[in-house]
N, C-alpha and C positions, 0 to 999 in steps of 0.2 A: 274815811281815812285811807282804807285799802285802795279804793278806786282812784283817789287823787294821786297817791304815790305811784301806783302801778301805771297810771296813764302818763306819767312823766318819764317812764322807762326804767324806773328803779326796781330792783328785786327786793322783795320783802323777806325779813327773817323775824319770826315770831317765837317767843319762848312759851311753850305750852307743855306743862308737866301734869299729867293725869288725864283720864279719859274724857272728862267734861271740858277741860280746857282745850284738849285736842279737838273735840267736837265743835266747839265755838270757832276755833281757828279754821277748820276745814270748811265750815259754813261760810265764813268770810271769804276764803279763797274761792269757793264755788260761786259766790255772788259776783266776783270780778271776772271769773272765767266765763260765765254765761254772757256777761256784757261784752267781753272781748270777742267771743265767738260770733255774736250777732253783728258786731261792728266789722269784723275782719274776714268773714267768709269770702272765699275767692279773692281775698284782698292782698294787701302788701306783704304780709308775712305768712307764707304757706306753712311754716312750722307750727304744729299743733300746740306747742308750749314755748312761746317766745321768751318767757322769763324763767329764771331758775329760783323760784321762791322756796323758802325753807321753813321747817318747823324744828326749832331747837329743843332738845330734851324731850323729844316726842316719846312719851312713856305711858305705860298702862293702857294701851289702846286695844281696840277690838279688831278682828279680822276684817269686818266691814269697813272700818275706818282705814285700815291699811289698803284695802282695795280702792277706796275713794282717793286716797293720797296718790296712789299709782296712776289712776285715771286722770288726775289733775296735773301729773308731772311734777309733783312737789318733791322736795328733797328732805326726807326726815333725818334728823341728826339724833341718834339714840344715845342715851347716857350710859354707854357700856362701861366706861371707867367707874362711874358711880355704882353700877350694879356689882362689878367685881370687888370694889372696896366696901360698899355699904349693903350689898345684897342680903346678907344675913340679918342686918338690922331692919331693912324693909320687910323681909319675910317674917321675922319672928316678933318684932315689936311695933312696927308702924302699920303695916297693911295686913299682917297675919295671912290667912289663907288666900285672900284675894290676890296677893302679890305673886305667888308661885307661878300661876298660869299666864301672867302678863308682863313680867319683868324680862 
């Protein structure tokens, strides 16, 4: 699905909340990025990131995932409003210790 939509020139926006969902999303973007690079080297679009793909609610991710997001030219949309409003609930009730270092 990613390949079909991207090949038609559309930008993708995927909702991924949590490190595993973010990981699956990054892997999908990486798969289309590799295909694009092999098709367009020295080609029609010299810009390394011709699309402005996005990950919505990109939360609870690792530094490695942030590095891969940057390398792919993805636009992460963090749920800052949610953290400000619900951060104490995430930290104390939902995710406990895990949340503090990743929110």
